[in-house]
LUMDO-138729 format. One record per residue: residue number from 0; x, y, z of N, C-alpha, C in turn. Coordinates in Angstrom, 3 decimals, always signed. Example, Ala and Ser with C-alpha at 12.3 -4.5 7.8 and 13.67 -1.06 7.14 Angstrom:
BEGIN
   seq       n.px       n.py       n.pz      ca.px      ca.py      ca.pz       c.px       c.py       c.pz
     0    +13.190     -5.690     +7.800    +12.300     -4.500     +7.800    +13.200     -3.300     +7.800
     1    +12.850     -2.250     +7.080    +13.670     -1.060     +7.140    +12.900     +0.030     +7.870
end
This chain:
BEGIN
   seq       n.px       n.py       n.pz      ca.px      ca.py      ca.pz       c.px       c.py       c.pz
     0    +23.876    -34.866    -16.001    +24.715    -33.742    -16.404    +25.489    -33.225    -15.194
     1    +26.773    -32.947    -15.376    +27.618    -32.412    -14.313    +27.628    -30.896    -14.376
     2    +27.152    -30.248    -13.321    +27.138    -28.790    -13.267    +28.334    -28.308    -12.452
     3    +28.878    -27.121    -12.783    +29.992    -26.571    -12.001    +29.590    -26.368    -10.544
     4    +30.561    -26.489     -9.656    +30.301    -26.317     -8.229    +29.685    -24.947     -7.945
     5    +30.142    -23.908     -8.677    +29.622    -22.555     -8.463    +28.114    -22.483     -8.711
     6    +27.643    -23.216     -9.721    +26.216    -23.205    -10.027    +25.437    -23.915     -8.919
     7    +25.958    -25.000     -8.443    +25.295    -25.732     -7.359    +25.232    -24.877     -6.089
     8    +26.338    -24.183     -5.791    +26.352    -23.316     -4.621    +25.365    -22.158     -4.773
     9    +25.259    -21.625     -5.985    +24.304    -20.537     -6.231    +22.886    -21.002     -5.914
    10    +22.564    -22.219     -6.340    +21.231    -22.756     -6.059    +21.008    -22.894     -4.560
    11    +22.006    -23.400     -3.859    +21.874    -23.594     -2.421    +21.770    -22.264     -1.672
    12    +22.428    -21.256     -2.221    +22.422    -19.945     -1.568    +21.199    -19.104     -1.938
    13    +20.451    -19.563     -2.943    +19.250    -18.855     -3.391    +18.084    -19.839     -3.432
    14    +17.713    -20.324     -2.257    +16.727    -21.402     -2.149    +15.379    -21.040     -2.771
    15    +15.064    -19.756     -2.840    +13.753    -19.335     -3.342    +13.534    -19.723     -4.802
    16    +14.626    -19.981     -5.542    +14.450    -20.298     -6.957    +14.271    -21.796     -7.203
    17    +14.398    -22.615     -6.156    +14.341    -24.062     -6.341    +13.039    -24.498     -6.994
    18    +11.925    -23.899     -6.583    +10.628    -24.289     -7.139    +10.222    -23.451     -8.352
    19    +11.112    -22.611     -8.815    +10.784    -21.758     -9.964    +11.205    -22.456    -11.249
    20    +10.518    -23.515    -11.608    +10.933    -24.306    -12.760    +10.773    -23.565    -14.080
    21     +9.950    -22.517    -14.114     +9.748    -21.764    -15.346    +10.558    -20.471    -15.375
    22    +11.552    -20.380    -14.513    +12.328    -19.148    -14.409    +13.017    -18.795    -15.722
    23    +13.664    -19.773    -16.351    +14.372    -19.507    -17.604    +13.396    -19.049    -18.673
    24    +12.247    -19.732    -18.758    +11.259    -19.359    -19.762    +10.763    -17.930    -19.561
    25    +10.623    -17.537    -18.306    +10.136    -16.184    -18.016    +11.151    -15.140    -18.466
    26    +12.419    -15.348    -18.104    +13.472    -14.411    -18.504    +13.601    -14.399    -20.032
    27    +13.581    -15.572    -20.611    +13.717    -15.713    -22.059    +12.619    -14.949    -22.797
    28    +11.405    -15.047    -22.292    +10.286    -14.379    -22.949    +10.438    -12.861    -22.880
    29    +10.896    -12.351    -21.749    +11.110    -10.901    -21.599    +12.178    -10.426    -22.593
    30    +13.276    -11.170    -22.672    +14.375    -10.781    -23.555    +13.934    -10.817    -25.013
    31    +13.222    -11.876    -25.397    +12.838    -11.994    -26.804    +11.680    -11.073    -27.167
    32    +10.870    -10.721    -26.211     +9.855     -9.704    -26.484    +10.540     -8.388    -26.839
    33    +11.600     -8.058    -26.116    +12.358     -6.835    -26.395    +13.060     -6.920    -27.751
    34    +13.622     -8.090    -28.064    +14.279     -8.286    -29.357    +13.272     -8.103    -30.491
    35    +12.124     -8.761    -30.362    +11.106     -8.685    -31.412    +10.573     -7.270    -31.582
    36    +10.403     -6.566    -30.486     +9.921     -5.189    -30.576    +10.944     -4.288    -31.256
    37    +12.222     -4.561    -31.017    +13.279     -3.795    -31.676    +13.220     -3.993    -33.186
    38    +13.042     -5.237    -33.611    +12.955     -5.527    -35.042    +11.670     -4.936    -35.631
    39    +10.573     -5.096    -34.909     +9.297     -4.581    -35.406     +9.316     -3.063    -35.549
    40     +9.948     -2.400    -34.612    +10.012     -0.934    -34.660    +10.733     -0.467    -35.918
    41    +11.725     -1.240    -36.349    +12.496     -0.865    -37.549    +11.844     -1.354    -38.831
    42    +11.290     -2.574    -38.799    +10.727     -3.171    -40.005     +9.254     -2.826    -40.177
    43     +8.526     -2.809    -39.069     +7.080     -2.632    -39.141     +6.631     -1.471    -39.998
    44     +7.218     -0.276    -39.827     +6.786     +0.877    -40.617     +7.211     +0.814    -42.086
    45     +8.099     -0.124    -42.429     +8.570     -0.211    -43.814     +7.462     -0.808    -44.667
    46     +7.020     -0.069    -45.640     +5.875     -0.486    -46.444     +6.307     -0.538    -47.910
    47     +6.075     -1.598    -48.631     +5.273     -2.753    -48.212     +6.139     -3.960    -47.860
    48     +6.101     -4.392    -46.628     +6.752     -5.614    -46.169     +5.719     -6.466    -45.458
    49     +5.855     -7.780    -45.533     +5.049     -8.657    -44.679     +5.952     -9.138    -43.556
    50     +5.382     -9.314    -42.384     +6.244     -9.599    -41.233     +5.471    -10.247    -40.099
    51     +6.220    -10.952    -39.258     +5.737    -11.514    -37.997     +6.856    -11.333    -36.983
    52     +6.509    -11.055    -35.749     +7.529    -10.806    -34.720     +7.135    -11.567    -33.457
    53     +7.337    -12.872    -33.428     +6.808    -13.661    -32.323     +7.717    -14.796    -31.859
    54     +8.979    -14.850    -32.310     +9.841    -15.942    -31.870     +9.980    -15.915    -30.356
    55     +9.695    -17.025    -29.714     +9.763    -17.229    -28.265     +8.667    -16.461    -27.527
    56     +8.480    -15.188    -27.856     +7.527    -14.360    -27.119     +6.109    -14.477    -27.649
    57     +5.898    -15.200    -28.765     +4.567    -15.303    -29.356     +3.595    -16.064    -28.473
    58     +2.379    -15.586    -28.393     +1.346    -16.225    -27.574     +0.334    -16.997    -28.403
    59     +0.299    -16.750    -29.702     -0.696    -17.391    -30.549     -0.105    -18.628    -31.212
    60     -0.833    -19.730    -31.116     -0.379    -20.962    -31.747     -0.317    -20.755    -33.250
    61     +0.761    -21.220    -33.861     +0.921    -21.053    -35.289     +1.555    -19.730    -35.676
    62     +1.813    -18.875    -34.719     +2.464    -17.601    -34.992     +3.608    -17.430    -33.998
    63     +4.625    -18.257    -34.154     +5.680    -18.324    -33.147     +7.070    -18.115    -33.746
    64     +7.120    -17.368    -34.851     +8.417    -17.085    -35.434     +8.556    -15.591    -35.689
    65     +9.768    -15.182    -36.025    +10.036    -13.798    -36.400    +10.551    -13.828    -37.833
    66     +9.781    -13.241    -38.729    +10.020    -13.334    -40.172     +9.649    -12.012    -40.828
    67    +10.411    -11.616    -41.854    +10.034    -10.431    -42.620    +10.588    -10.545    -44.039
    68     +9.831     -9.975    -44.981    +10.209    -10.021    -46.386     +9.445     -8.946    -47.149
    69    +10.045     -8.377    -48.195     +9.298     -7.448    -49.038     +8.056     -8.129    -49.618
    70     +6.964     -7.390    -49.707     +5.714     -7.962    -50.209     +5.847     -8.497    -51.626
    71     +6.717     -7.904    -52.413     +6.827     -8.334    -53.808     +7.582     -9.658    -53.949
    72     +8.265    -10.092    -52.898     +8.923    -11.394    -52.988     +7.852    -12.481    -53.012
    73     +8.042    -13.507    -53.835     +6.964    -14.477    -54.085     +6.666    -15.394    -52.901
    74     +5.464    -15.966    -52.949     +5.006    -16.960    -51.984     +4.862    -18.303    -52.680
    75     +4.681    -19.354    -51.906     +4.333    -20.655    -52.463     +2.867    -20.636    -52.894
    76     +2.451    -21.590    -53.715     +1.046    -21.635    -54.142     +0.056    -21.697    -52.978
    77     +0.473    -22.301    -51.852     -0.423    -22.379    -50.685     -0.295    -21.142    -49.803
    78     +0.391    -20.121    -50.306     +0.620    -18.831    -49.642     +1.615    -18.912    -48.480
    79     +2.268    -20.064    -48.293     +3.336    -20.131    -47.302     +4.558    -19.358    -47.801
    80     +5.449    -19.029    -46.890     +6.636    -18.261    -47.251     +7.551    -19.066    -48.173
    81     +8.103    -18.392    -49.147     +9.039    -19.006    -50.082    +10.452    -18.457    -49.910
    82    +10.541    -17.185    -49.532    +11.839    -16.536    -49.399    +11.699    -15.367    -48.422
    83    +12.740    -15.124    -47.638    +12.686    -14.006    -46.698    +13.779    -14.099    -45.652
    84    +13.639    -13.285    -44.626    +14.575    -13.248    -43.506    +13.881    -13.767    -42.251
    85    +14.630    -14.457    -41.404    +14.084    -14.898    -40.129    +15.122    -14.754    -39.028
    86    +14.639    -14.540    -37.822    +15.502    -14.573    -36.642    +15.652    -16.036    -36.260
    87    +16.905    -16.499    -36.159    +17.099    -17.931    -35.965    +18.351    -18.206    -35.141
    88    +18.719    -19.470    -35.044    +19.892    -19.914    -34.296    +20.999    -20.310    -35.263
    89    +22.232    -20.044    -34.884    +23.339    -20.373    -35.786    +23.636    -21.867    -35.796
    90    +23.392    -22.526    -34.667    +23.658    -23.958    -34.564    +22.484    -24.655    -33.890
    91    +22.009    -25.712    -34.492    +20.863    -26.446    -33.958    +21.322    -27.482    -32.945
    92    +20.495    -27.687    -31.914    +20.709    -28.757    -30.925    +21.990    -28.587    -30.104
    93    +22.517    -27.371    -30.045    +23.683    -27.111    -29.201    +23.228    -26.667    -27.820
    94    +22.205    -25.804    -27.792    +21.635    -25.314    -26.534    +20.163    -25.691    -26.445
    95    +19.666    -25.789    -25.226    +18.259    -26.128    -25.017    +17.351    -24.910    -25.075
    96    +17.909    -23.738    -24.818    +17.096    -22.526    -24.743    +17.583    -21.479    -25.744
    97    +16.636    -20.753    -26.312    +16.966    -19.655    -27.209    +17.805    -18.598    -26.483
    98    +17.581    -18.439    -25.191    +18.324    -17.459    -24.410    +19.820    -17.744    -24.459
    99    +20.183    -19.020    -24.475    +21.592    -19.395    -24.549    +22.209    -18.939    -25.872
   100    +21.442    -19.046    -26.961    +21.919    -18.550    -28.258    +22.107    -17.040    -28.214
   101    +21.174    -16.357    -27.558    +21.258    -14.891    -27.481    +22.553    -14.442    -26.816
   102    +23.068    -15.266    -25.882    +24.284    -14.909    -25.150    +25.535    -15.608    -25.694
   103    +25.389    -16.350    -26.788    +26.546    -16.966    -27.434    +27.131    -18.148    -26.705
   104    +26.306    -18.874    -25.945    +26.827    -20.018    -25.195    +27.139    -21.197    -26.110
   105    +28.191    -21.919    -25.775    +28.604    -23.129    -26.487    +28.853    -22.883    -27.975
   106    +29.292    -21.674    -28.291    +29.640    -21.374    -29.677    +28.463    -21.128    -30.595
   107    +27.251    -21.101    -30.054    +26.055    -20.857    -30.866    +25.565    -19.434    -30.626
   108    +24.972    -18.827    -31.637    +24.512    -17.452    -31.532    +23.112    -17.327    -32.135
   109    +22.510    -16.172    -31.942    +21.347    -15.807    -32.739    +21.864    -15.328    -34.092
   110    +20.977    -15.291    -35.081    +21.376    -14.785    -36.390    +20.139    -14.362    -37.167
   111    +20.370    -13.504    -38.140    +19.362    -13.241    -39.146    +19.687    -14.134    -40.330
   112    +18.738    -14.975    -40.708    +18.916    -15.900    -41.819    +18.180    -15.405    -43.049
   113    +18.859    -15.387    -44.192    +18.174    -15.245    -45.475    +18.027    -16.643    -46.035
   114    +16.815    -17.024    -46.403    +16.596    -18.379    -46.912    +15.602    -18.375    -48.067
   115    +15.739    -19.356    -48.910    +14.787    -19.603    -49.991    +14.398    -21.067    -49.950
   116    +13.171    -21.352    -50.304    +12.682    -22.726    -50.344    +12.310    -23.077    -51.779
   117    +12.052    -24.343    -52.009    +11.595    -24.795    -53.320    +10.069    -24.751    -53.371
   118     +9.531    -24.736    -54.582     +8.086    -24.819    -54.743     +7.790    -25.529    -56.061
   119     +6.599    -26.109    -56.220     +6.259    -26.814    -57.464     +6.455    -25.916    -58.680
   120     +7.133    -26.450    -59.685     +7.355    -25.686    -60.899     +8.543    -24.747    -60.827
   121     +9.214    -24.715    -59.670    +10.364    -23.835    -59.499    +11.626    -24.635    -59.269
   122    +12.726    -23.953    -58.942    +13.986    -24.655    -58.670    +13.849    -25.637    -57.505
   123    +14.544    -26.753    -57.595    +14.527    -27.750    -56.529    +15.294    -27.228    -55.318
   124    +15.123    -27.910    -54.178    +15.847    -27.519    -52.967    +17.355    -27.584    -53.198
   125    +17.791    -28.572    -53.952    +19.219    -28.710    -54.239    +19.721    -27.512    -55.050
   126    +18.952    -27.113    -56.058    +19.364    -25.975    -56.893    +19.314    -24.666    -56.109
   127    +18.335    -24.550    -55.207    +18.256    -23.365    -54.352    +19.511    -23.265    -53.493
   128    +19.884    -24.368    -52.881    +21.067    -24.389    -52.016    +22.323    -24.068    -52.820
   129    +22.422    -24.632    -54.021    +23.557    -24.363    -54.889    +23.654    -22.886    -55.243
   130    +22.493    -22.304    -55.588    +22.480    -20.897    -56.002    +22.859    -19.971    -54.847
   131    +22.380    -20.299    -53.642    +22.711    -19.472    -52.486    +24.204    -19.513    -52.182
   132    +24.788    -20.677    -52.293    +26.228    -20.789    -52.049    +27.012    -20.004    -53.100
   133    +26.588    -20.120    -54.373    +27.255    -19.378    -55.441    +27.084    -17.877    -55.244
   134    +25.883    -17.458    -54.865    +25.607    -16.047    -54.613    +26.514    -15.518    -53.512
   135    +26.689    -16.288    -52.459    +27.568    -15.883    -51.366    +29.001    -15.708    -51.860
   136    +29.474    -16.662    -52.625    +30.865    -16.622    -53.092    +31.116    -15.484    -54.072
   137    +30.100    -15.085    -54.825    +30.294    -14.074    -55.867    +29.920    -12.658    -55.415
   138    +29.344    -12.511    -54.222    +28.861    -11.208    -53.780    +29.686    -10.716    -52.599
   139    +30.663     -9.881    -52.897    +31.588     -9.404    -51.875    +30.884     -8.604    -50.779
   140    +29.872     -7.816    -51.156    +29.169     -6.974    -50.179    +28.519     -7.810    -49.086
   141    +28.033     -8.987    -49.435    +27.397     -9.880    -48.461    +28.442    -10.425    -47.494
   142    +29.579    -10.826    -48.044    +30.639    -11.362    -47.187    +31.202    -10.275    -46.278
   143    +31.412     -9.074    -46.815    +31.950     -7.974    -46.014    +30.985     -7.568    -44.908
   144    +29.691     -7.743    -45.150    +28.684     -7.394    -44.148    +28.704     -8.355    -42.962
   145    +29.363     -9.510    -43.135    +29.456    -10.466    -42.032    +28.579    -11.688    -42.180
   146    +27.918    -11.834    -43.340    +27.108    -13.030    -43.567    +28.010    -14.238    -43.791
   147    +27.492    -15.399    -43.403    +28.174    -16.669    -43.635    +27.234    -17.603    -44.380
   148    +27.804    -18.423    -45.250    +26.990    -19.480    -45.859    +26.898    -20.620    -44.867
   149    +25.670    -21.015    -44.529    +25.453    -22.097    -43.571    +25.143    -23.381    -44.326
   150    +25.629    -24.488    -43.824    +25.451    -25.774    -44.502    +23.985    -26.166    -44.660
   151    +23.094    -25.563    -43.870    +21.670    -25.876    -44.038    +21.093    -25.192    -45.275
   152    +21.913    -24.343    -45.925    +21.473    -23.693    -47.144    +20.874    -22.329    -46.908
   153    +21.401    -21.596    -45.938    +20.960    -20.230    -45.682    +22.185    -19.326    -45.617
   154    +21.928    -18.017    -45.693    +22.983    -17.037    -45.467    +22.695    -16.372    -44.137
   155    +23.623    -16.493    -43.196    +23.361    -16.125    -41.805    +24.256    -14.982    -41.346
   156    +23.638    -14.045    -40.638    +24.361    -12.928    -40.035    +24.278    -13.076    -38.515
   157    +25.338    -13.554    -37.862    +25.282    -13.852    -36.421    +25.438    -12.612    -35.546
   158    +24.875    -12.680    -34.358    +25.083    -11.633    -33.354    +24.791    -12.197    -31.971
   159    +25.377    -11.586    -30.947    +25.141    -11.995    -29.562    +24.913    -10.757    -28.701
   160    +24.226    -10.958    -27.609    +23.970     -9.886    -26.650    +24.886    -10.064    -25.439
   161    +25.117     -8.980    -24.736    +25.960     -8.984    -23.540    +25.098     -9.375    -22.340
   162    +25.313    -10.572    -21.806    +24.483    -11.066    -20.704    +24.580    -10.168    -19.475
   163    +25.777     -9.627    -19.217    +25.950     -8.762    -18.048    +25.149     -7.477    -18.198
   164    +25.116     -6.930    -19.403    +24.360     -5.702    -19.640    +22.859     -5.978    -19.592
   165    +22.443     -7.135    -20.106    +21.030     -7.532    -20.015    +20.622     -7.632    -18.551
   166    +21.478     -8.247    -17.739    +21.183     -8.392    -16.312    +21.104     -7.034    -15.622
   167    +21.953     -6.113    -16.038    +21.970     -4.768    -15.438    +20.693     -3.997    -15.768
   168    +20.169     -4.195    -16.992    +19.000     -3.424    -17.431    +17.670     -4.126    -17.165
   169    +17.690     -5.425    -17.014    +16.477     -6.241    -16.910    +15.488     -5.665    -15.883
   170    +14.182     -5.588    -16.236    +13.545     -6.093    -17.456    +13.371     -5.049    -18.552
   171    +13.859     -3.817    -18.336    +13.684     -2.748    -19.329    +14.947     -2.638    -20.177
   172    +15.030     -3.475    -21.190    +16.246     -3.552    -21.994    +16.321     -2.399    -22.985
   173    +17.499     -1.803    -23.062    +17.711     -0.692    -23.997    +19.081     -0.851    -24.669
   174    +20.152     -0.463    -23.976    +21.487     -0.529    -24.555    +21.879     -1.958    -24.915
   175    +21.371     -2.926    -24.161    +21.730     -4.321    -24.421    +21.168     -4.835    -25.739
   176    +20.240     -4.088    -26.347    +19.640     -4.487    -27.621    +20.440     -3.962    -28.818
   177    +21.514     -3.237    -28.555    +22.315     -2.657    -29.640    +22.790     -3.692    -30.667
   178    +23.242     -4.900    -30.255    +23.673     -5.872    -31.265    +22.548     -6.282    -32.225
   179    +21.317     -6.307    -31.728    +20.172     -6.634    -32.588    +20.009     -5.547    -33.638
   180    +20.009     -4.291    -33.190    +19.837     -3.156    -34.102    +20.978     -3.068    -35.111
   181    +22.196     -3.291    -34.642    +23.352     -3.214    -35.535    +23.269     -4.265    -36.630
   182    +22.943     -5.498    -36.246    +22.820     -6.577    -37.235    +21.689     -6.287    -38.216
   183    +20.582     -5.762    -37.708    +19.435     -5.471    -38.569    +19.765     -4.367    -39.574
   184    +20.453     -3.328    -39.120    +20.841     -2.252    -40.027    +21.805     -2.767    -41.096
   185    +22.694     -3.672    -40.714    +23.607     -4.281    -41.682    +22.828     -5.053    -42.731
   186    +21.839     -5.820    -42.283    +20.988     -6.590    -43.201    +20.270     -5.669    -44.173
   187    +19.668     -4.614    -43.656    +18.897     -3.711    -44.513    +19.792     -2.998    -45.528
   188    +21.023     -2.750    -45.137    +21.961     -2.082    -46.045    +22.255     -2.938    -47.267
   189    +22.341     -4.263    -47.071    +22.646     -5.146    -48.206    +21.401     -5.812    -48.777
   190    +20.232     -5.438    -48.274    +18.992     -6.012    -48.805    +18.877     -5.859    -50.326
   191    +19.330     -4.744    -50.933    +19.261     -4.651    -52.400    +19.987     -5.790    -53.117
   192    +21.057     -6.301    -52.518    +21.767     -7.431    -53.125    +20.893     -8.684    -53.094
   193    +20.225     -8.906    -51.967    +19.331    -10.049    -51.870    +18.137     -9.875    -52.808
   194    +17.671     -8.652    -52.937    +16.539     -8.377    -53.824    +16.887     -8.733    -55.267
   195    +18.104     -8.413    -55.682    +18.552     -8.774    -57.035    +18.528    -10.283    -57.219
   196    +18.999    -10.998    -56.208    +19.027    -12.457    -56.277    +17.625    -13.019    -56.437
   197    +16.694    -12.532    -55.612    +15.318    -13.034    -55.663    +14.712    -12.768    -57.037
   198    +14.908    -11.576    -57.572    +14.328    -11.230    -58.870    +14.944    -12.036    -60.001
   199    +16.215    -12.374    -59.834    +16.890    -13.160    -60.872    +16.540    -14.646    -60.794
   200    +16.385    -15.152    -59.580    +16.281    -16.606    -59.404    +14.855    -17.114    -59.253
   201    +13.963    -16.275    -58.736    +12.600    -16.713    -58.493    +11.616    -15.839    -59.276
   202    +10.558    -16.439    -59.799     +9.529    -15.637    -60.486     +8.844    -14.730    -59.486
   203     +8.641    -13.487    -59.850     +8.076    -12.529    -58.917     +6.571    -12.356    -59.066
   204     +5.938    -13.339    -59.701     +4.486    -13.296    -59.749     +3.945    -13.614    -58.377
   205     +3.190    -12.722    -57.807     +2.661    -12.929    -56.455     +1.627    -14.038    -56.463
   206     +1.753    -14.932    -55.514     +0.801    -16.027    -55.370     +0.067    -15.850    -54.072
   207     -1.235    -15.937    -54.093     -2.011    -15.780    -52.878     -2.606    -14.398    -52.783
   208     -3.307    -14.116    -51.660     -4.007    -12.829    -51.516     -3.047    -11.672    -51.397
end
């Protein structure tokens, strides 16, 4: 890979970081811990919702995503998630680090994804994808809110953080988290539209504990 001369000079001028191979991971974890806490602070007290807040910053194996959904939204028979919101990337395999998505590098961003999956006895993955695309096209409030239909079959609300402001505040992020809060408030404002879709398209019989 060819790196810009400025980056090479920065490395030479800051020799102490040469052996810090986990530097990006450390910064990334701090930033995403702050992002997850921002979401948890807003979603956590909302009852009844089920939620996890661990993307990148999670320490427990098997609990490494950030997900939230109303409790009444259905689960799969094995109690896995069937429908909900997740913190995700707008483009896969564009960047190597989640931190790059957070700063909008290479045209990729972070996003809140609304997604539905298939389950035995329910609509197929193809029908789910079809319905989501139709829902997007017919629901003006979703489009006005800034959601996009993604080819992977999700509805995505993109956002990016200001890297310069993150650097200014690091490690105690406050103002730099505003894009996260703004996107989340936008999502919650149109959540009733998504709730209508779930109730219309998926059986709301709760499966699992």
